[in-house]
Backbone bond lengths (Angstrom), bond angles and torsions (degrees), N, CA, C in turn:
res aa  C-N    CA-C-N  psi(-1)  N-CA   C-N-CA  omega(-1)  CA-C   N-CA-C  phi
1 M - - - 1.438 - - 1.520 108.32 -
2 V 1.308 115.44 132.27 1.453 120.58 170.85 1.526 105.91 -101.61
3 F 1.318 115.91 111.83 1.457 122.78 -179.22 1.515 106.54 -97.55
4 S 1.318 116.44 110.25 1.454 120.54 -167.78 1.518 110.69 -148.49
5 L 1.297 114.60 176.41 1.450 123.01 166.12 1.519 107.23 -109.80
6 S 1.305 117.08 158.72 1.464 119.83 173.45 1.527 108.46 -66.93
7 S 1.307 116.62 160.51 1.463 119.61 -179.93 1.524 110.73 -61.85
8 K 1.322 116.83 -35.41 1.467 120.64 178.97 1.526 110.64 -63.15
9 E 1.326 116.66 -44.49 1.460 120.65 -179.56 1.531 111.22 -71.06
10 E 1.328 117.11 -38.57 1.468 120.24 175.42 1.526 110.12 -58.65
11 A 1.326 116.81 -46.00 1.466 121.02 -179.04 1.522 111.26 -64.27
12 R 1.327 116.96 -36.90 1.461 120.41 179.33 1.528 110.86 -66.87
13 R 1.331 116.13 -42.80 1.464 120.37 -176.74 1.522 113.60 -80.73
14 K 1.323 116.39 -26.10 1.468 120.63 -175.15 1.531 110.12 -130.91
15 P 1.300 118.52 72.72 1.469 121.07 -178.15 1.529 111.70 -74.78
16 L 1.305 115.56 81.19 1.463 121.53 -174.95 1.520 113.44 -63.83
17 F 1.322 116.66 -29.10 1.458 121.17 -174.74 1.534 112.02 -113.59
18 G 1.319 116.87 25.03 1.459 121.51 -176.38 1.513 110.14 100.46
19 S 1.313 116.23 150.23 1.468 120.50 -170.47 1.523 114.49 -66.63
20 K 1.313 119.23 -22.35 1.467 120.50 -177.03 1.525 113.12 -115.48
21 N 1.304 116.38 16.05 1.455 120.67 -176.39 1.532 109.91 -91.35
22 R 1.322 116.52 125.39 1.457 122.00 -179.55 1.537 112.50 -64.31
23 A 1.309 116.26 -20.46 1.465 120.38 179.61 1.527 111.57 -59.19
24 N 1.330 117.20 -27.03 1.467 120.00 177.49 1.523 110.73 -58.04
25 G 1.321 116.96 -52.62 1.460 121.03 179.77 1.513 112.07 -63.42
26 D 1.324 116.25 -41.44 1.462 120.56 179.17 1.531 110.90 -61.77
27 F 1.330 115.48 -41.40 1.460 120.16 179.92 1.524 111.11 -63.16
28 F 1.324 117.28 -47.49 1.462 119.85 -179.26 1.525 111.70 -70.85
29 D 1.341 118.15 -31.77 1.475 120.16 171.80 1.519 109.93 -58.33
30 L 1.325 116.44 -45.38 1.461 121.83 179.91 1.524 110.98 -59.91
31 L 1.332 117.32 -47.63 1.463 120.74 -179.36 1.533 111.86 -63.42
32 I 1.321 116.24 -42.98 1.465 119.93 -179.15 1.523 110.55 -67.60
33 N 1.322 117.32 -41.10 1.471 119.93 177.61 1.522 111.40 -63.94
34 Q 1.324 117.05 -39.92 1.463 120.60 178.75 1.532 110.16 -65.00
35 T 1.309 116.94 -42.87 1.466 120.74 177.51 1.516 110.49 -61.95
36 S 1.313 116.53 -43.61 1.463 121.02 179.34 1.526 111.73 -60.19
37 Q 1.317 116.99 -43.08 1.463 120.81 178.66 1.523 111.11 -64.40
38 L 1.316 116.72 -42.13 1.469 120.16 -179.37 1.525 111.78 -64.09
39 V 1.320 117.37 -46.21 1.464 119.33 -176.09 1.525 111.92 -74.09
40 S 1.326 117.40 -22.92 1.466 119.14 178.99 1.522 111.71 -69.20
41 N 1.328 117.34 -17.64 1.464 121.93 -179.72 1.520 113.34 -92.50
42 V 1.312 118.05 1.46 1.463 121.29 -174.50 1.522 112.24 -76.46
43 G 1.317 116.98 -31.95 1.460 120.05 178.46 1.520 114.77 92.29
44 V 1.322 117.36 16.76 1.464 121.93 175.55 1.527 108.00 -129.84
45 D 1.345 115.75 166.91 1.461 119.33 175.68 1.520 109.78 -59.71
46 V 1.315 115.85 138.20 1.460 120.99 175.05 1.519 107.52 -122.36
47 V 1.318 115.78 124.27 1.460 121.81 177.43 1.520 106.81 -112.61
48 W 1.328 115.78 124.10 1.459 120.88 -179.34 1.519 107.51 -95.86
49 M 1.328 116.47 120.94 1.459 121.96 -178.97 1.526 109.14 -113.51
50 D 1.344 115.97 89.37 1.459 118.21 174.46 1.522 108.68 -93.29
51 E 1.322 117.18 -174.48 1.461 119.62 -173.48 1.524 113.58 -61.67
52 S 1.329 117.74 -21.50 1.466 119.72 179.06 1.525 112.32 -72.31
53 K 1.333 117.57 -18.47 1.468 121.93 -179.22 1.528 112.48 -110.12
54 Q 1.317 117.07 -5.92 1.462 120.82 -177.20 1.521 110.31 -89.14
55 T 1.331 115.70 141.73 1.462 120.67 176.26 1.525 109.05 -126.10
56 G 1.311 115.39 141.01 1.457 121.05 179.09 1.510 110.78 136.36
57 T 1.319 115.20 167.34 1.465 120.46 -174.99 1.523 113.83 -98.30
58 D 1.328 117.56 -14.60 1.458 120.89 178.66 1.526 108.97 -145.28
59 F 1.338 115.67 173.33 1.457 119.31 -176.16 1.519 112.22 -56.48
60 A 1.334 117.08 -46.26 1.466 120.55 -176.27 1.522 111.66 -60.30
61 S 1.320 117.75 -43.38 1.466 119.52 -179.52 1.521 111.21 -71.46
62 R 1.328 118.17 -37.56 1.475 119.94 178.16 1.525 110.74 -65.21
63 F 1.326 116.32 -41.49 1.463 120.90 -179.76 1.531 110.30 -66.62
64 T 1.316 117.12 -46.16 1.468 121.92 178.02 1.518 110.92 -60.90
65 N 1.320 117.01 -45.38 1.464 120.94 -179.44 1.527 112.24 -64.60
66 A 1.323 117.43 -32.44 1.469 120.24 177.42 1.528 109.95 -62.83
67 F 1.329 116.74 -44.63 1.465 120.17 176.21 1.520 110.78 -62.74
68 K 1.323 117.25 -44.68 1.467 120.81 -179.90 1.529 110.98 -58.97
69 Q 1.331 116.65 -41.32 1.465 120.76 178.91 1.528 111.09 -60.92
70 L 1.311 116.31 -44.27 1.463 119.36 -178.08 1.529 111.42 -69.72
71 Y 1.330 117.21 -39.85 1.466 119.35 175.96 1.526 110.35 -63.59
72 A 1.323 117.68 -37.86 1.463 121.30 177.93 1.528 111.77 -65.93
73 Q 1.320 116.61 -26.21 1.467 121.18 177.65 1.523 111.90 -81.31
74 G 1.329 116.95 -4.08 1.446 120.22 175.64 1.515 115.45 107.59
75 Y 1.320 117.71 0.31 1.457 119.16 176.43 1.522 109.24 -73.53
76 N 1.328 116.52 137.52 1.460 121.55 178.69 1.521 111.83 -100.03
77 N 1.302 116.71 -25.27 1.463 122.70 -179.36 1.511 108.64 -132.29
78 V 1.328 116.54 132.71 1.453 121.33 -179.45 1.523 108.97 -134.78
79 I 1.319 115.51 130.84 1.458 121.92 173.49 1.521 106.23 -112.39
80 S 1.312 116.62 135.23 1.457 120.71 -178.81 1.515 110.86 -111.30
81 I 1.323 113.84 138.79 1.471 121.74 172.14 1.504 106.35 -115.11
């Protein structure tokens, strides 16, 4: 499981290059694309859990619920990035 935010949300929350600089989104797009390429070569199912799939009011509950969702789908072992 890749537990992440979308590049748009990452850029909004972490404006590394200033709050109105488009480079923020481009930078997080690059990181997310690189992560996607790396995990696609692992040879196991990869489930991407961005904020649109996460449920809960804080990080701990969203992270816990992501694992619960995958176990409910029948996964017995889950590794999170």
